[in-house]
GUNU-115141 format. One record per residue: x, y, z of N, C-alpha, C in turn; residue in one letter; residue number from 1. Coordinates in steps of 0.1 Angstrom, whole numbers, plus 2048, in hexadecimal, padded with zeros to 3 digits. Layout:
<recs>
- n_east,n_north,n_up,ca_east,ca_north,ca_up,c_east,c_north,c_up,aa,i
- X,Y,Z,X,Y,Z,X,Y,Z,A,NUM
...
</recs>
This chain:
<recs>
- n_east,n_north,n_up,ca_east,ca_north,ca_up,c_east,c_north,c_up,aa,i
- D50,496,15D,D4A,4A4,159,D4F,4AD,166,M,1
- D4F,4A7,172,D4F,4AF,17E,D5F,4B4,17E,K,2
- D66,4AC,17B,D76,4AE,17A,D77,4B9,171,S,3
- D72,4B8,165,D75,4C3,15B,D6F,4D1,15F,W,4
- D63,4D0,166,D5F,4DD,16B,D68,4E3,175,I,5
- D6D,4DA,17F,D76,4E0,188,D82,4E5,182,V,6
- D87,4E0,177,D93,4E5,172,D91,4F1,169,R,7
- D84,4F1,164,D7F,4FD,15D,D7E,509,166,G,8
- D79,508,172,D78,512,17B,D86,517,180,V,9
- D8E,50D,184,D9B,513,189,DA3,51A,17C,L,10
- DA2,516,172,DA7,51D,166,DA2,52A,165,L,11
- D96,52D,166,D90,53A,165,D93,543,172,V,12
- D94,53C,17D,D99,544,189,DA8,547,186,L,13
- DB0,540,181,DBF,542,17E,DC1,54E,176,A,14
- DB7,54E,16B,DB8,558,160,DB4,566,166,G,15
- DA9,565,16E,DA5,572,173,DB0,577,17D,I,16
- DB7,56E,186,DBF,572,18E,DCC,579,187,S,17
- DD0,571,17D,DDB,577,177,DDA,583,170,L,18
- DCC,585,16B,DC9,592,165,DCA,59C,16F,Y,19
- DC4,59A,17B,DC3,5A5,186,DD1,5A7,18A,L,20
- DDB,59E,18A,DE9,59E,18F,DF3,5A6,185,L,21
- DEE,5A5,179,DF7,5A7,16D,DFE,5B5,16F,A,22
- DF9,5C0,174,E03,5CB,175,E0E,5C9,17D,P,23
- E0B,5C2,18A,E16,5BF,193,E21,5B7,18D,G,24
- E1C,5AD,185,E26,5A3,17E,E2D,5A9,173,L,25
- E27,5B3,16C,E2D,5B8,161,E37,5C1,167,I,26
- E35,5C8,171,E3E,5D1,178,E4C,5CA,17D,A,27
- E48,5BE,182,E53,5B7,187,E5D,5B1,17D,I,28
- E55,5AA,172,E5D,5A5,167,E64,5AE,160,F,29
- E5E,5BB,15F,E62,5C7,159,E71,5CA,15E,G,30
- E74,5C5,16A,E83,5CA,171,E8D,5BD,16D,S,31
- E89,5B7,163,E95,5AC,160,EA1,5B1,15D,W,32
- EA1,5BF,156,EAE,5C4,152,EB9,5C8,15E,H,33
- EB1,5C9,16A,EB8,5CD,175,EBF,5C0,17C,D,34
- EBD,5B4,175,EC3,5A8,17C,ED2,5A8,179,L,35
- ED7,5AF,16D,EE4,5B0,16B,EED,5B7,176,K,36
- EE6,5C0,17D,EEE,5C7,187,EEE,5C0,195,N,37
- EE9,5B2,196,EE9,5AC,1A2,EF8,5A4,1A2,M,38
- EFE,5A2,1AD,F09,59D,1B0,F0A,58F,1AC,K,39
- F10,587,1A5,F10,57A,1A1,F12,571,1AC,P,40
- F1D,575,1B5,F20,56C,1C1,F14,56A,1CA,R,41
- F0C,573,1CB,F00,572,1D6,EF5,56A,1CD,W,42
- EF3,56C,1C0,EEB,565,1B9,EEE,555,1B8,L,43
- EFB,553,1BA,F00,545,1B9,EFC,53F,1C7,A,44
- EFE,547,1D2,EFC,543,1DE,EEC,540,1E0,A,45
- EE4,549,1DA,ED6,546,1DA,ED2,539,1D4,A,46
- ED7,538,1C8,ED4,52A,1C1,EDA,51D,1C9,L,47
- EE6,51F,1D1,EE9,514,1D9,EE1,513,1E5,G,48
- EDC,51D,1EB,ED1,51B,1F5,EC4,516,1F0,F,49
- EC0,518,1E4,EB5,511,1E0,EB5,503,1DC,E,50
- EC1,501,1D8,EC4,4F0,1D6,EC3,4EA,1E3,V,51
- EC8,4F2,1ED,EC7,4EB,1FA,EB9,4EB,200,M,52
- EB1,4F4,1FD,EA3,4F3,201,E9B,4E7,1F9,S,53
- E9F,4E5,1EC,E99,4D8,1E7,E9F,4CC,1ED,Y,54
- EAB,4CC,1EF,EB1,4BE,1F6,EAB,4BD,203,V,55
- EA8,4C7,20A,EA1,4C6,219,E93,4C0,217,S,56
- E8C,4C4,20C,E7F,4BE,209,E80,4B0,206,L,57
- E89,4AC,1FC,E8D,49F,1F9,E8E,495,206,W,58
- E96,49B,20F,E99,494,21C,E8C,492,224,E,59
- E83,49C,227,E77,49A,22D,E6F,48F,226,V,60
- E6F,48E,218,E67,484,211,E6D,476,211,Q,61
- E7A,476,212,E83,46A,213,E7E,462,221,R,62
- E7E,46B,22B,E7A,467,238,E6B,462,23A,I,63
- E64,46A,234,E56,467,234,E51,45C,22B,A,64
- E58,459,221,E56,44E,217,E5D,441,21A,L,65
- E65,443,224,E6F,438,22A,E75,430,21D,R,66
- E7B,439,216,E84,434,20B,E91,43B,20B,T,67
- E9B,435,208,EA9,43B,208,EAE,441,1FA,P,68
- EA5,43F,1F1,EA8,443,1E4,EA7,455,1E2,S,69
- EB2,45A,1E0,EB2,46A,1DD,EAE,46B,1CF,W,70
- EB1,463,1C6,EAF,463,1B8,E9D,463,1B7,F,71
- E99,458,1BC,E8A,456,1B9,E82,463,1C0,A,72
- E85,468,1CB,E7F,471,1D2,E81,480,1CC,V,73
- E8E,481,1C8,E90,48F,1C2,E8A,48F,1B4,G,74
- E8A,485,1AC,E86,487,19D,E77,488,19F,T,75
- E6F,480,1A7,E60,480,1A8,E5B,48E,1AF,S,76
- E62,493,1B7,E5F,4A0,1BC,E60,4AC,1B2,Q,77
- E6C,4AC,1AC,E6D,4B6,1A1,E64,4B4,195,L,78
- E5F,4A9,191,E55,4A8,186,E48,4AD,18C,V,79
- E45,4A7,199,E39,4AD,1A0,E37,4BA,1A1,G,80
- E43,4C0,1A6,E43,4CE,1A7,E42,4D7,19A,N,81
- E48,4D3,18F,E46,4D9,183,E37,4D7,17D,A,82
- E31,4CC,17E,E23,4CB,17B,E1A,4D3,183,I,83
- E1B,4D4,190,E14,4DB,198,E16,4EA,198,G,84
- E22,4EF,191,E24,4FC,18F,E1F,502,182,N,85
- E1A,4F8,179,E14,4FE,16C,E07,4FB,16B,V,86
- E00,4F5,173,DF3,4F1,174,DEB,4F9,17E,V,87
- DE1,502,17D,DDA,508,186,DD3,4FE,192,P,88
- DD5,500,19E,DD0,4F7,1A7,DD9,4E9,1A6,G,89
- DE4,4EB,1A3,DEC,4DD,19D,DF1,4D5,1A9,G,90
- DEC,4D6,1B6,DF0,4CF,1C1,DEE,4BF,1C0,G,91
- DE1,4BD,1BB,DDD,4AE,1B7,DE5,4A9,1AB,A,92
- DE6,4B1,1A1,DEF,4AB,197,DFC,4A9,19B,A,93
- E03,4B1,1A2,E0F,4B0,1A7,E12,4A2,1AF,A,94
- E07,4A0,1B7,E07,493,1C2,E07,488,1B7,S,95
- DFE,489,1AF,DFB,47C,1A6,E0A,479,19F,A,96
- E0E,484,198,E1A,481,191,E26,47B,19A,F,97
- E28,481,1A6,E31,47C,1B0,E2E,46E,1B1,S,98
- E22,46B,1B5,E1E,45C,1B7,E22,453,1AD,Y,99
- E1E,458,1A0,E24,44E,195,E31,44B,195,R,100
- E38,456,196,E47,455,193,E4D,44D,19F,Y,101
- E48,44E,1AC,E4E,447,1B8,E4B,438,1B6,L,102
- E3E,436,1B2,E3A,427,1AF,E43,421,1A5,V,103
- E47,428,199,E4E,425,18F,E5C,422,194,R,104
- E61,429,19E,E70,427,1A4,E6F,41B,1AE,A,105
- E63,415,1B1,E62,409,1B8,E61,40D,1C7,G,106
- E5C,41B,1CA,E59,41E,1DB,E4A,417,1DC,V,107
- E49,411,1E9,E3D,409,1EE,E31,414,1EC,D,108
- E27,410,1E2,E1D,417,1DF,E14,41A,1EC,S,109
- E14,412,1F5,E0B,413,201,E10,41F,20B,G,110
- E1E,420,20A,E24,42C,213,E23,439,20C,S,111
- E21,43A,1FE,E24,447,1F7,E17,453,1FC,I,112
- E0C,44D,1FD,E01,459,201,E04,45D,20F,A,113
- E05,454,218,E08,459,226,E17,460,226,S,114
- E21,45D,21E,E2D,463,21D,E2B,472,219,G,115
- E25,473,20E,E24,480,208,E1C,489,212,I,116
- E12,483,218,E09,48B,222,E12,48F,22C,T,117
- E19,486,232,E22,48A,23F,E2B,494,239,A,118
- E33,494,22F,E3C,49E,22D,E35,4AB,228,S,119
- E2A,4AA,223,E21,4B7,220,E1F,4BF,22E,W,120
- E1A,4B5,236,E16,4BD,246,E23,4C2,24D,L,121
- E2D,4BA,24B,E3A,4BF,250,E3F,4CC,24A,A,122
- E40,4CD,23D,E45,4DA,238,E3C,4E6,238,T,123
- E2E,4E1,238,E23,4EC,23A,E26,4F2,248,T,124
- E25,4EA,252,E27,4EE,261,E34,4F7,261,S,125
- E3E,4F2,25C,E4B,4FA,25D,E48,509,257,A,126
- E41,509,24B,E3F,515,245,E37,51E,24E,M,127
- E2C,51A,253,E23,522,25A,E2B,527,268,L,128
- E35,520,26D,E3C,523,278,E46,52F,276,A,129
- E49,531,26A,E54,53C,267,E51,549,26E,L,130
- E45,54F,26D,E43,559,273,E47,55B,282,P,131
- E46,552,289,E48,54F,297,E56,553,29A,I,132
- E61,54E,290,E6D,550,291,E72,560,292,L,133
- E69,568,28F,E6B,576,28D,E66,57E,29A,A,134
- E5E,575,2A0,E58,57B,2AC,E63,583,2B6,V,135
- E6C,57C,2B9,E77,582,2C2,E7C,58E,2BF,P,136
- E80,590,2B0,E85,59C,2AC,E7C,5A6,2AE,A,137
- E6E,5A4,2AB,E64,5AF,2AB,E62,5B3,2BA,V,138
- E60,5A8,2C4,E60,5AB,2D1,E6D,5B4,2D7,L,139
- E79,5B2,2D0,E85,5B9,2D4,E85,5C7,2CE,G,140
- E7C,5CB,2C7,E7C,5D9,2C3,E7B,5DA,2B6,G,141
- E7C,5D0,2AC,E7D,5D3,29D,E6E,5D8,29A,V,142
- E6F,5E3,293,E61,5EB,28E,E5B,5E2,281,A,143
- E51,5DA,285,E4D,5D1,279,E3F,5DA,275,A,144
- E3E,5DB,266,E32,5E2,261,E26,5DB,264,P,145
- E1B,5E1,264,E0E,5DA,266,E0B,5CF,25B,K,146
- E0D,5D0,250,E0B,5C6,248,E14,5B9,24A,G,147
- E20,5BA,24E,E28,5AE,251,E24,5A8,25E,L,148
- E1F,5B0,269,E19,5AB,273,E0E,5A3,273,V,149
- E04,5A7,26B,DFA,5A1,266,DFC,593,260,Q,150
- E06,592,256,E08,586,251,E10,57C,25A,A,151
- E18,582,265,E1D,578,26F,E12,574,277,A,152
- E08,57B,27B,DFD,576,283,DF4,56B,27C,L,153
- DF1,56E,26E,DEC,564,268,DF3,557,267,I,154
- E00,557,264,E08,54B,264,E09,544,272,G,155
- E09,54D,27C,E0B,546,28A,DFE,53F,28D,A,156
- DF3,546,289,DE5,53F,28D,DE3,532,284,A,157
- DE8,533,278,DE7,52A,270,DF1,51D,275,A,158
- DFA,520,27A,E04,514,281,DFE,50F,28C,F,159
- DF8,516,294,DF2,513,2A2,DE7,50A,29E,V,160
- DE0,50D,295,DD4,504,290,DD9,4F8,289,G,161
- DE3,4F8,281,DE6,4EC,27B,DEC,4E4,286,V,162
- DF4,4E8,28F,DFA,4DF,298,DEF,4DB,2A2,V,163
- DE4,4E2,2A6,DDB,4DD,2AE,DD2,4D2,2A6,A,164
- DCF,4D3,29A,DC8,4CA,293,DD0,4BC,292,L,165
- DDD,4C1,28D,DE5,4B3,28C,DE9,4AB,298,G,166
- DE8,4B3,2A5,DEB,4AB,2B0,DDF,4A4,2B3,T,167
- DD3,4A9,2B1,DC7,4A2,2B4,DC6,496,2AB,C,168
- DC8,498,29F,DC7,48C,296,DD1,482,298,A,169
- DDD,485,29D,DE8,47B,29F,DE8,473,2AD,L,170
- DE0,47A,2B6,DE0,474,2C4,DD3,46E,2C8,L,171
- DC7,472,2C0,DBA,46E,2C5,DB2,468,2B9,W,172
- DAB,45E,2BB,DA3,458,2AF,D96,45F,2AD,D,173
- D8F,463,2B8,D83,468,2B7,D81,476,2AD,R,174
- D89,481,2B0,D89,48B,2A5,D8A,486,296,P,175
- D92,47D,296,D94,479,286,D88,471,281,L,176
- D83,469,28A,D76,461,287,D6C,46A,285,L,177
- D69,474,28D,D5E,47D,28B,D5E,486,27D,A,178
- D6C,48A,27A,D70,490,26D,D6D,487,260,A,179
- D6F,479,264,D6E,470,259,D5F,46F,257,G,180
- D57,46D,261,D48,46B,263,D41,477,25A,R,181
- D47,484,25D,D40,48E,256,D44,490,249,A,182
- D51,48C,244,D54,48C,236,D4C,480,22E,A,183
- D4B,475,236,D42,46B,22F,D35,46E,22C,R,184
- D2F,475,235,D21,47C,233,D1F,485,228,W,185
- D2A,48C,227,D29,496,21D,D2B,490,20F,V,186
- D36,488,20E,D38,481,202,D2E,478,1FD,V,187
- D27,470,206,D1B,468,202,D10,471,1FE,S,188
- D0E,47D,203,D03,483,1FE,D07,48B,1F1,H,189
- D13,48D,1EE,D17,494,1E1,D18,48A,1D6,V,190
- D1D,47D,1D9,D1F,474,1CE,D1C,466,1D3,S,191
- D13,461,1CD,D0C,454,1D0,D16,448,1CC,K,192
- D1E,44B,1C4,D25,43F,1BC,D32,43C,1C4,K,193
- D36,445,1CD,D43,43F,1D4,D40,43A,1E1,R,194
- D47,430,1E3,D46,428,1F0,D4F,42E,1FB,D,195
- D49,434,204,D51,43B,20F,D4D,436,21D,V,196
- D47,42A,21C,D44,424,229,D4F,423,234,S,197
- D5A,421,22F,D66,41F,238,D70,42A,237,R,198
- D6A,435,234,D73,442,235,D79,446,242,L,199
- D70,445,24D,D77,447,259,D81,43E,25D,P,200
- D81,432,25B,D8A,428,25F,D97,428,255,E,201
- D95,42E,247,DA1,42F,23F,DA8,43D,244,R,202
- DA1,446,24A,DA8,452,24F,DB2,44C,259,L,203
- DAC,444,264,DB4,440,26F,DC0,439,269,L,204
- DBE,431,25F,DCA,428,259,DD5,432,252,E,205
- DCF,43D,24B,DD9,445,246,DE1,44E,251,Q,206
- DD9,452,25D,DDF,459,268,DE9,451,26E,R,207
- DE9,443,270,DF2,43B,276,DFE,438,26C,D,208
- DFC,43A,25F,E06,43A,256,E0E,446,255,A,209
- E09,450,256,E0E,45E,258,E17,45F,265,V,210
- E11,459,26E,E18,45A,27D,E25,450,27B,R,211
- E25,446,275,E30,43C,274,E3A,441,269,V,212
- E36,44A,260,E3D,44E,254,E4C,454,25A,A,213
- E4B,45C,265,E56,463,269,E5E,45B,273,F,214
- E56,454,27A,E5A,44B,284,E66,44F,28F,G,215
- E71,448,291,E7B,44D,298,E84,459,292,S,216
- E82,45C,285,E88,466,27E,E81,472,27E,R,217
- E78,476,287,E70,482,285,E7A,48F,288,W,218
- E83,48D,28F,E8A,499,292,E92,49D,285,L,219
- E97,492,27D,E9D,497,270,E94,49C,266,F,220
- E87,496,267,E7C,49C,25E,E7A,4A9,261,G,221
- E78,4AD,26E,E75,4BB,272,E80,4C3,26E,V,222
- E8B,4C0,270,E97,4C7,26E,E99,4CA,25E,T,223
- E94,4C1,256,E95,4C3,247,E8B,4CB,243,A,224
- E7F,4C9,249,E73,4D2,246,E78,4DF,248,A,225
- E7D,4E4,253,E81,4F1,257,E8A,4F6,24E,V,226
- E94,4EE,249,E9E,4F1,240,E9A,4F4,232,G,227
- E8D,4EE,22E,E89,4EF,21F,E84,4FE,21F,K,228
- E7D,504,22A,E7C,513,22A,E86,51B,22D,W,229
- E8F,517,235,E9A,51E,23B,EA3,522,22F,G,230
- EA8,519,228,EB1,519,21B,EAA,523,212,F,231
- E9C,521,20E,E96,529,205,E94,537,20C,D,232
- E93,53A,218,E92,548,21C,EA1,54C,21B,Y,233
- EAC,546,21B,EBA,54B,219,EBC,54E,20C,L,234
- EB5,547,202,EB6,54A,1F5,EB3,558,1F1,A,235
- EA6,55C,1F8,EA0,569,1F6,EAA,572,1FB,L,236
- EB0,571,209,EB8,579,20F,EC6,57D,204,I,237
- EC8,573,1FE,ED5,572,1F5,ED0,57C,1E9,C,238
- EC5,57B,1E5,EBF,581,1D8,EC0,592,1DD,C,239
- EBC,592,1E9,EBD,5A1,1EF,ECB,5A6,1F0,L,240
- ED4,59E,1F5,EE2,5A2,1F6,EE8,5A4,1E9,A,241
- EE3,59E,1E0,EE9,5A0,1D1,EE7,5AE,1CC,A,242
- EDC,5B5,1D3,EDA,5C3,1CE,EDF,5CD,1D9,L,243
- EE7,5C9,1E3,EED,5D0,1ED,EE2,5D5,1F6,D,244
- ED6,5CE,1F6,ECB,5D0,1FF,ECC,5C8,20C,S,245
- ECC,5D1,217,ECF,5C9,225,EC3,5CB,231,R,246
- EB7,5C8,22D,EAC,5CA,234,EAD,5C2,242,P,247
- EA7,5C4,24C,EA6,5BC,258,EA1,5AF,254,N,248
- EA9,5A4,258,EA5,597,255,E98,592,25B,P,249
- E96,596,267,E89,592,26C,E7C,597,264,S,250
- E7E,5A4,261,E73,5A9,255,E72,5A3,249,L,251
- E7E,59F,244,E7D,597,238,E78,58A,239,V,252
- E7A,582,246,E72,576,249,E65,578,248,L,253
- E61,582,24E,E50,585,250,E4C,586,241,L,254
- E52,58E,238,E4F,591,22B,E4F,582,224,A,255
- E5A,57B,227,E5A,56E,220,E4E,563,223,Y,256
- E4C,565,231,E41,55B,234,E34,560,230,A,257
- E31,56D,22F,E24,573,228,E22,56E,21A,G,258
- E2F,56F,213,E2E,56D,206,E2C,55B,205,A,259
- E31,554,20D,E2E,544,20C,E22,541,20D,S,260
- E1B,549,218,E0B,546,219,E05,549,20D,L,261
- E09,554,206,E02,557,1F9,E05,54D,1EE,L,262
- E11,547,1EF,E12,53C,1E6,E09,52F,1E8,G,263
- E03,52F,1F3,DFB,522,1F4,DED,524,1F0,M,264
- DEB,530,1EA,DDC,532,1E4,DDB,52B,1D6,I,265
- DD4,520,1D6,DD3,518,1CB,DCC,51A,1BC,P,266
- DCF,528,1BB,DC6,52B,1AE,DD0,52D,1A1,I,267
- DDD,533,1A4,DE6,534,198,DF0,52B,19A,T,268
- DF5,527,18E,E00,51C,192,E0C,520,198,P,269
- E0F,519,1A6,E1A,51E,1AC,E1A,52B,1B2,G,270
- E0D,52F,1B6,E0C,53C,1BB,E10,549,1B1,G,271
- E11,545,1A5,E17,550,19C,E0D,55D,19C,L,272
- E13,568,19F,E0D,576,19F,E0C,578,1AE,G,273
- E04,570,1B6,E02,572,1C4,E10,574,1CA,F,274
- E1A,569,1C9,E27,56A,1CD,E2F,577,1C9,V,275
- E2F,57A,1BF,E37,585,1B9,E33,591,1BE,E,276
- E26,595,1BD,E20,5A1,1C0,E21,5A2,1D0,T,277
- E1F,597,1D8,E1D,598,1E6,E2B,599,1EC,G,278
- E35,591,1E7,E42,592,1ED,E48,5A0,1E9,L,279
- E47,5A7,1DE,E4B,5B3,1DB,E45,5BD,1E4,T,280
- E3A,5BD,1E7,E32,5C6,1F0,E38,5C5,1FD,G,281
- E3A,5B9,202,E3D,5B7,20F,E4C,5BA,211,M,282
- E54,5B6,208,E63,5BA,209,E63,5CB,20A,L,283
- E5A,5D1,203,E59,5E0,205,E54,5E3,213,A,284
- E4D,5DE,218,E49,5E0,226,E55,5DC,22F,L,285
- E5D,5D3,22C,E68,5D0,234,E74,5DA,233,A,286
- E73,5E4,22A,E7E,5ED,22A,E84,5ED,21C,G,287
- E82,5E4,213,E89,5E4,206,E82,5EE,1FD,V,288
- E8B,5F4,1F6,E87,5FD,1EB,E7E,5F5,1E1,G,289
- E74,5FE,1DB,E6B,5F9,1D2,E72,5F1,1C6,A,290
- E7C,5F7,1C0,E83,5F0,1B4,E8B,5E5,1B8,Q,291
- E91,5E5,1C3,E99,5DA,1C9,E90,5CF,1CD,A,292
- E85,5D1,1D3,E7C,5C7,1D6,E77,5BF,1C9,A,293
- E73,5C6,1BF,E6E,5C1,1B2,E79,5B9,1AC,A,294
- E87,5BC,1AC,E91,5B5,1A4,E94,5A8,1AF,V,295
- E95,5A9,1BC,E98,5A0,1C3,E8E,594,1C3,A,296
- E81,599,1C2,E76,58F,1C1,E77,588,1B4,T,297
- E7A,58F,1A8,E7B,588,19C,E87,57F,19D,L,298
- E93,583,1A2,E9D,579,1A3,E9A,56E,1AB,A,299
- E94,56F,1B7,E91,564,1BF,E87,55A,1B8,Y,300
- E7D,560,1B1,E73,556,1AA,E79,54F,19F,R,301
- E81,555,199,E8A,550,18E,E91,542,192,L,302
- E94,543,19E,E9E,53A,1A4,E94,52F,1AB,I,303
- E8B,532,1B2,E82,529,1B9,E76,524,1B1,S,304
- E71,52C,1A8,E65,527,1A0,E68,521,193,F,305
- E70,52B,18B,E71,529,17D,E7C,51F,178,W,306
- E87,51F,180,E90,514,17E,E8D,506,17F,L,307
- E86,503,18A,E81,4F5,18D,E78,4F0,183,P,308
- E73,4F9,179,E6A,4F4,171,E72,4EB,164,L,309
- E7D,4F1,15F,E83,4E8,156,E8A,4DD,15D,P,310
- E8F,4E0,16B,E94,4D4,172,E8B,4CA,173,A,311
- E7D,4CC,173,E73,4C1,174,E74,4B8,168,G,312
- E76,4BE,15C,E76,4B8,14F,E83,4AE,14E,G,313
- E8E,4B3,155,E9B,4AB,153,E98,4A0,15E,V,314
- E92,4A3,168,E90,499,173,E88,48D,16D,A,315
- E7E,490,164,E75,487,15E,E7D,47E,152,A,316
- E85,483,14C,E8D,47C,143,E99,473,14B,L,317
- E9F,479,156,EA7,471,15D,E9E,465,165,L,318
- E95,468,16A,E8D,45C,16F,E88,451,167,H,319
- E85,457,15A,E7F,44C,14F,E8B,446,14B,R,320
- E96,44B,14A,EA4,444,146,EA8,438,14F,H,321
- EA5,43B,15D,EAB,432,165,E9F,428,169,R,322
- E90,42B,16A,E88,421,16E,E7F,41D,162,Y,323
- E80,422,157,E76,421,14B,E69,428,14D,G,324
- E61,425,143,E54,42C,142,E48,424,148,S,325
- E4A,418,14E,E3F,411,154,E41,40F,162,E,326
- E35,40E,168,E37,40C,177,E3C,3FC,17B,A,327
- E45,3FA,185,E48,3EB,186,E3B,3E1,18B,P,328
- E3E,3D6,18A,E32,3CD,18E,E2F,3CE,19E,P,329
- E24,3C9,1A0,E22,3CA,1AF,E2C,3C2,1B7,K,330
- E31,3C6,1C2,E3A,3BD,1C9,E49,3C2,1C7,G,331
- E4A,3C9,1BB,E58,3CD,1B9,E5D,3D7,1C3,S,332
- E69,3D7,1C6,E6F,3DE,1D0,E7E,3E4,1CB,S,333
- E7B,3EB,1C0,E87,3F1,1B9,E8E,3FB,1C0,A,334
- E87,402,1CB,E8C,40C,1D3,E8C,408,1E2,A,335
- E8D,3FA,1E3,E8C,3F6,1F2,E98,3F6,1F9,A,336
- EA1,3F3,1F2,EAF,3F0,1F8,EB8,3FD,1F4,S,337
- EC0,401,1FD,ECA,40E,1F9,ED1,40D,1EC,P,338
- ED6,400,1E9,EDE,3FD,1DD,ED4,3FF,1D0,G,339
- EC8,3F9,1D1,EC0,3FA,1C5,EBA,409,1C4,A,340
- EB6,40E,1D1,EB0,41B,1D0,EBA,427,1CB,A,341
- EC6,428,1D2,ED0,432,1CE,ED7,42F,1C3,S,342
- ED9,424,1BF,EE0,420,1B1,EEF,422,1B3,G,343
- EF8,41E,1AA,F04,41F,1AA,F0A,42E,1A7,S,344
- F00,436,1A0,F03,442,19E,EFB,44E,1A7,T,345
- EFD,45A,1A7,EF8,463,1B1,EF1,46F,1A9,S,346
- EEB,46B,19C,EE7,476,194,EDA,47D,19B,T,347
- EDA,488,19C,ED0,490,1A4,ECC,49C,19B,Q,348
- EC0,49F,19A,EBB,4AC,195,EBC,4B6,1A0,S,349
- EC0,4C2,19B,EC1,4CD,1A4,EB5,4D7,1A1,T,350
- EB2,4E0,1AB,EA8,4EA,1AB,EAD,4F6,1A0,A,351
</recs>
């Protein structure tokens, strides 16, 4: 009953949000006829960069999950992404589907939770660090509108907070144990049925698993996490270039970072409405014309949000064709070796 109540509340919030954001969404999607004026070569480049963004994310997850299989990681991520982008507050559903598909592919179930957590922390930290990259240009004399500066400050503050908390959790046991005891106290008073007596110790175990997830390959993991957002940002730049719009890249980076923060609001599926209206407004602050900002945002979201949805369905079919529809028995290691994991073919779903 509690889960149904939570889902109902999320659905109501999503409906209210979409209703309030409807005028902006209608204006943006009403610009679809201007897509024909965009230069195809730049749209092709944007699609290529978006594919590289997904490949970078898969590399982060391969390292964190300690599996060599591009196919297992890629298909599970595409399926989870598609589910998460059609369900309000779909982060939990996306993780559950990714977990199910990874287990079916033979990835060690004990490392999946910590691996997904580690990859999420890496990519989120990289996203929050994006505004910092624009600071040198702003200090060098680029005039940044107040709205973009505020977005940069929020992102920078969030990045510092995440890094500080993450460092404390990774290096010292006491802060994590204290957080675990506090969470145990709250859960024990909310639900008497759940056994949370070992919650602090389980947090330490998960922390150690996250710390081991990247291991000696942490540099590749960080580089791939930055590449996930860097290639996505270049896809937006290409969408602007397809309209012969050449705003200052640093200001576009601030606009992109602000829109990415809005995309983290877990109310509408995939930040639908928040990202479109927010990115259009921020691009206008960055010096892009109102109509060009709407068309570029529409093209960017078609590539980064809408195209991966059917790709998730294709990935589900390919995954089922290779691994079947049932999870392997315990102890199975279908993806444990490079030969079994990667397979003789290199079929991959693209974004």
